[in-house]
C-alpha positions in Angstrom: 24.0 -17.5 -2.2 21.5 -19.3 -4.3 18.2 -17.4 -3.9 14.6 -18.1 -4.9 12.6 -14.9 -5.0 8.9 -14.7 -4.5 7.0 -11.5 -5.3 4.3 -10.0 -7.5 3.4 -6.3 -7.4 5.5 -3.1 -8.0 6.5 -3.2 -4.3 8.7 -6.2 -5.0 10.6 -4.7 -8.0 13.3 -2.8 -6.0 14.1 -6.0 -4.1 14.3 -8.1 -7.2 16.4 -5.4 -9.0 18.8 -5.3 -6.0 19.2 -9.1 -6.1 19.8 -9.1 -9.8 22.6 -6.5 -9.4 24.1 -8.3 -6.4 26.6 -11.1 -6.4 23.9 -13.6 -5.5 22.4 -16.2 -7.9 18.7 -16.0 -8.5 17.7 -19.6 -9.1 14.1 -18.8 -9.9 11.4 -16.2 -9.5 7.9 -17.2 -8.3 5.0 -14.9 -8.9 1.2 -14.9 -9.0 -0.5 -16.2 -12.1 -1.6 -13.7 -14.8 -4.9 -12.2 -13.9 -7.8 -10.6 -16.0 -7.8 -6.8 -15.7 -9.7 -3.9 -17.1 -13.0 -3.8 -18.9 -11.8 -6.2 -21.5 -10.7 -8.7 -18.8 -7.5 -9.4 -20.7 -4.9 -11.5 -18.9 -2.1 -9.3 -17.5 1.2 -10.5 -16.0 2.3 -9.3 -12.5 5.0 -6.6 -12.6 7.5 -9.0 -11.2 7.0 -11.4 -14.1 7.7 -8.7 -16.6 10.8 -7.5 -14.9 12.2 -11.1 -14.3 11.7 -12.2 -17.9 13.5 -9.0 -19.0 16.4 -10.0 -16.8 16.4 -13.5 -18.3 15.3 -15.2 -15.1 13.4 -18.5 -14.7 9.8 -17.5 -13.9 7.3 -19.8 -12.3 3.6 -19.0 -11.6 2.0 -21.9 -9.7 -1.6 -21.4 -8.4 -0.2 -22.5 -5.0 3.5 -22.7 -4.2 2.7 -25.0 -1.3 1.5 -27.9 -3.5 3.6 -31.0 -3.0 4.8 -31.1 -6.6 5.9 -27.4 -6.4 7.7 -28.0 -3.1 9.6 -30.9 -4.7 10.7 -28.4 -7.4 11.9 -26.0 -4.8 13.9 -28.7 -3.1 15.6 -29.7 -6.4 16.6 -26.0 -6.9 18.5 -26.2 -3.6 18.2 -22.6 -2.6 20.3 -21.3 0.4 17.5 -18.8 1.2 14.2 -17.7 -0.2 13.1 -14.0 -0.2 9.5 -12.8 -0.2 8.3 -9.3 -1.1 4.5 -9.1 -1.4 4.1 -12.4 -3.0 0.4 -12.8 -2.3 0.3 -16.4 -1.1 0.5 -18.0 2.3 3.4 -20.5 2.6 2.9 -23.9 4.3 5.5 -25.2 6.7 6.9 -27.6 4.0 7.9 -24.6 2.0 9.4 -22.7 4.9 11.5 -25.8 5.6 13.1 -26.0 2.2 16.0 -23.4 2.4 18.6 -23.9 5.2 18.7 -20.2 5.9 14.9 -19.9 6.0 12.5 -17.6 4.2 13.0 -13.9 4.6 10.3 -11.3 4.1 10.5 -7.7 3.2 7.6 -6.2 5.0 6.3 -2.6 4.7 6.1 -1.6 8.3 8.0 -1.5 11.6 6.9 -4.8 13.0 5.1 -5.7 15.2 3.0 -2.6 14.2 0.8 -3.2 11.2 1.1 -6.8 10.4 -1.1 -7.8 7.5 -2.0 -6.9 3.9 -2.2 -3.1 4.0 0.4 -1.8 6.4 1.1 1.5 4.6 -2.5 2.6 4.4 -3.0 1.6 8.0 -0.1 3.8 9.1 -1.4 6.8 7.3 -5.0 6.2 8.5 -3.8 6.0 12.1 -1.8 9.2 11.8 1.5 7.5 12.5 4.6 9.8 12.3 6.9 7.0 11.0 6.8 3.6 9.4 9.5 1.7 7.5 10.7 -1.7 6.2 11.4 -4.8 8.3 13.3 -7.9 7.2 11.8 -10.8 9.2 12.2 -14.6 9.1 8.8 -16.0 8.0 6.9 -18.3 10.3 3.4 -19.8 9.9 1.7 -17.0 11.9 1.0 -13.9 9.8 4.0 -11.5 9.9 4.9 -12.8 13.4 8.4 -14.1 12.7 11.6 -12.8 14.4 13.0 -9.6 13.1 16.5 -9.5 11.5 16.7 -5.8 10.9 14.5 -2.7 10.2 14.8 0.8 8.8 12.5 3.7 9.8 11.1 6.3 7.5 9.1 9.5 8.4 5.5 9.9 7.1 5.2 13.3 5.5 1.9 15.2 5.2 2.1 14.9 1.4 2.6 11.1 1.5 -0.1 8.9 -0.1 0.0 5.1 0.2 1.3 5.1 -3.4 4.3 7.4 -2.8 5.1 6.1 0.6 5.0 2.4 -0.5 7.5 3.2 -3.3 9.9 4.8 -0.7 9.5 1.8 1.6 10.2 -0.6 -1.2 13.5 1.1 -2.1 14.5 1.2 1.6 13.6 -2.4 2.1 15.6 -3.5 -0.9 18.7 -1.7 0.4 18.2 -3.3 3.8 17.8 -6.7 2.2 21.1 -6.6 0.4 22.7 -5.5 3.7 21.1 -8.2 5.8 21.7 -11.2 3.5 25.5 -11.6 3.9 25.3 -10.9 7.7 22.5 -13.4 8.1 24.5 -16.1 6.2 27.6 -15.4 8.3 25.7 -15.8 11.5 26.2 -12.2 12.5 22.5 -11.4 13.2 20.6 -12.5 16.3 16.9 -12.5 15.4 14.7 -10.4 17.7 11.4 -11.9 18.7 8.4 -9.6 18.2 6.4 -8.4 21.2 3.0 -9.8 20.4 1.3 -7.5 22.9 2.3 -4.5 20.6 1.0 -6.1 17.4 -1.6 -4.3 15.3 -3.2 -5.6 12.2 -3.9 -4.1 8.8 -6.6 -6.1 6.9 -6.9 -6.1 3.1 -8.5 -2.9 1.7 -12.0 -3.0 0.4 -13.7 -0.4 -1.8 -16.3 0.4 0.8 -13.6 1.3 3.3 -12.9 4.5 1.3 -16.5 5.8 1.5 -16.4 9.2 3.2 -18.9 9.7 6.0 -19.2 13.5 6.5 -21.4 13.1 9.5 -18.8 11.0 11.4 -15.4 11.8 9.8 -13.5 14.8 11.1 -11.5 16.9 8.7 -8.4 15.1 9.9 -10.0 11.7 9.2 -11.1 12.8 5.7 -7.6 14.1 4.9 -6.0 10.8 6.0 -8.5 8.7 4.0 -7.8 10.6 0.8 -4.1 9.9 1.3 -4.4 6.3 2.6 -6.7 5.1 -0.2 -4.7 6.7 -3.0 -4.1 5.0 -5.5 -6.7 2.4 -4.5 -9.6 2.3 -3.8 -9.7 6.1 -3.7 -11.8 8.0 -1.2 -15.2 8.8 -2.6 -18.6 10.3 -1.8 -21.9 10.9 -3.6 -23.4 14.1 -5.0 -27.0 13.8 -6.1 -26.6 10.0 -6.0 -23.6 10.0 -8.4 -20.1 9.0 -7.1 -17.3 11.5 -6.8 -13.8 10.6 -5.9 -11.9 12.9 -3.6 -8.3 12.4 -4.5 -6.6 15.2 -2.6 -7.8 17.6 0.1 -6.4 19.5 3.0 -7.8 20.4 6.5 -8.8 24.1 6.7 -8.4 26.7 9.4 -12.0 27.7 8.7 -15.3 27.9 10.6 -18.2 27.4 8.2 -21.6 26.9 10.0 -23.5 24.3 8.0 -24.6 20.6 8.1 -21.8 18.0 7.6 -21.3 17.3 3.9 -22.3 20.8 2.8 -20.2 22.2 -0.2 -19.1 25.8 0.1 -16.9 28.3 -1.7 -14.2 30.4 -0.2 -14.8 34.0 0.9 -11.3 35.0 0.0 -9.4 34.4 -3.3 -6.1 34.4 -1.3 -7.2 31.5 0.8 -8.2 29.5 -2.2 -4.9 30.1 -3.9 -3.0 29.3 -0.8 -4.7 26.0 -0.2 -4.9 25.1 -3.8 -8.5 24.0 -3.2 -11.5 24.5 -5.5 -14.3 24.1 -2.9 -14.7 23.3 0.8 -16.8 20.6 2.6 -18.0 20.7 6.1 -17.0 17.6 8.2 -18.2 16.2 11.5 -15.5 18.4 13.0 -13.8 21.0 10.9 -13.7 21.5 7.2 -11.6 20.3 4.3 -10.6 22.1 1.1 -10.9 19.8 -1.9 -7.9 20.0 -4.3 -8.4 17.1 -6.8 -11.5 15.1 -7.8 -12.4 12.5 -10.3 -16.0 12.4 -11.6 -17.6 9.2 -12.7 -16.1 8.0 -16.0 -13.7 11.0 -16.0 -10.1 11.7 -15.3 -8.6 13.3 -12.2 -9.0 17.1 -12.4 -8.5 20.2 -10.3 -11.4 20.7 -8.0 -11.5 24.4 -9.0 -12.1 23.3 -12.7 -14.7 20.8 -11.6 -16.7 23.3 -9.6 -16.5 25.9 -12.4 -18.5 23.4 -14.5 -20.8 22.3 -11.7 -21.7 25.5 -9.9 -25.0 23.8 -8.8 -23.2 21.7 -6.2 -22.5 24.8 -4.0 -24.7 24.6 -1.0 -25.6 20.9 -1.6 -24.6 18.1 0.7 -22.2 15.3 -0.2 -23.5 12.0 1.2 -23.1 8.3 1.5 -25.1 6.1 -1.0 -27.6 5.2 1.7 -28.4 8.9 2.3 -28.6 9.9 -1.3 
């Protein structure tokens, strides 16, 4: 088949690679425009652009793929189907109408659960035991199109959004290659989503990752550190300065102190077992902090951090408003 691929971040790379290695023809790759990044605000290309150019593909970066002149280009390319994997733009109906086999989306959840921009983080935050990848036919309503097929993956206790997203991307790419010939041959009957079961995962914001020790349980803190890794990273404040909590674990501990209080362990064996450098009292329960990142610094073992900052023992971690 003649395929136009639309994608931008790392999540899209396995699907692009799978299409490159398949018997299908990639007519063009559409991706987001280069964006300024870092302190120097230098323009950086999306990962999909880098990979597509390396494969010798035709790359397009319109500010809006739904502009009439871009839609005219799409029609002239005469694709049989278009494939989206985290493209980052909403498609108008005139785009969806271009390919005779429609526009297929590789979505990182088991729809209709977790429609929206951050489905992997939402699944971890909610304590879901599984998630997966869904191939759906795109409609105007957000992630509400009929399902062609899906594959489930377990969510392990050690999964972060970063590691789980990578696994879903690989599973989704394999599923895409399996679905495409069956869809073209008319062997798949699309399954409508049950809208009553739909949940939504809005875009992540930095402030979402602020830990509230007076409200968050140990379980909630643990989920946040995993869900907001690699971005925006769970964080708190000590003496008014930010401190990222990159990895922690709920403790079978009973430390009687105010929420947010930093404490050390009474037994070396427990510290070694949990891999934690210090503990923090939560609204319910406690967590052992394993990895932190101080402002302007690199990620480091919490044990090393507390060795250089013994003064934090007994102090309370807080939100900015309470600092």
